N, C-alpha and C positions, 0 to 999 in steps of 0.2 A: 445441854437438852432440857427442856423440863415438862414439869406438868399443872395440869390446871387442875381443881375441884368440882365440881359443881352440883347444889343441894336441894335443898327445896329446905335448908333449914341453911341461917348463917351461923347461928351459937356451934349443929353440928360440923358445920365444914369449915366455919374456922376452930377450934378445937382438933379435927384430923390435920387442917393443916400444920399447926404446930408438931401432930406428931409427926408427919412423911416428913415439918423440915430437920427437925432431930437427924430421921433417922435416913433422909437423902444428903445433908453437910450442906457448906454456901458452894460447891458449884453446881445446883440442880437451879435453877431457879423456879418456882412455885408461887402460885396464885391460886385466888380462890374466888369463889362468886355466889354465897348464898341469903333465899331469901329472897322480899323483894326492896322495891326502895324506901315505902313505911316500914322496913321491918314484920311486915307478915308475909308466912308460909307463901312458896310459889319461888318463881325462879326469874329471871329480870334476862336478857335479849342484850338491856345495853351495859348492865352491871360483869355478864358474860362476856361480850366481846372487851372492855376495858382490862379484862384477868389477862388474855386472852393476847392481846394486846401490850398486856406489862411483860408478860412469859416471851415474847417474839423481841421487844424490844433487848430480853439477857439471853436469850439461847436460840439458837439455828432452826432448835422445829420444840415441836408440841405433846405433848402428850393431853386428853383430854377421857375425864373419869367422870359418870354421875349418877347420882341417887337412883332416878326409877325415868325410865319413859321415856315420862313426858318435858323432861328438862332435855332431852333428846332434839322437840319442840325452839323450846327455846334457844339455845346451843345451833341448827338450824338457822331462826334468821338473824342471832351475832355474826354467825360464818359470814354471811349477806352479807356482812359492813365493810371483810374486807378487800385487801385487792387478792386478785387471783392466785395470784405468786404467794400470801401469804396464806393462802387460804390448803396450797400445797402442801405449806410446813405443818401442817397441825393434823393428828390425828387422835378420831376419838375409839375409845377401847366400852364394851361390853360389859366389861367386871363389873363385880362386884365393887364398891366404893369402897369400906373400907378397909378389909384386904387389899383387893386392887391396887390399890395408894400403895399404902407401905412395902408390895411384897416390886414394885412398879418405883418406888424413891430408892430399895436397896439398889436393884438396876443399873437407871442411873449413876450412882451413886458410884456404881464403878465399871462407870463407860462404857453402856451398854449400848448399842446399836441403838435404833428406832422401834423396831422388830422386832428382837430383844427384850426391850424395855415392856412391850407392846405383848407379846407372849407371855411373859412371865404376870404380869396387870389379868391378862387371862387364866390362865392356872389357877387363878384366884376360886375361879368357880366352883372349883375341885373341890377344895385345904376340907378338910377331914375340924371340922373348930375344939374334940373333942377326945382325947387318947381312946383309938381301940383295942380292945383283951385277945 
């Protein structure tokens, strides 16, 4: 199992990648793609494709988490660069990036199926951040 984290900010996604690696442990492949090639905010289809290939080289299947909807456009372009077989191994989550990535990492680390990992990430959509009285 692998996780691919995509953000418009290289700094944001690299920091999140560090958190996810600590939570997921060594058995979960993690790669990040953030920012543009020249360091600006944005997404890059080639960087995303590279991250996907990196994870698929180390894992049977991968879940991609994105920060903003426009990153999906770059992801679509990146996936076009892959074989149809590899595209079938990639699952895209609409979960919030940070919380979803952590919940996905926990599930992936215990050997959950890809459907369970995607569901865990998606559950972050309704996750409360503050304790309720």
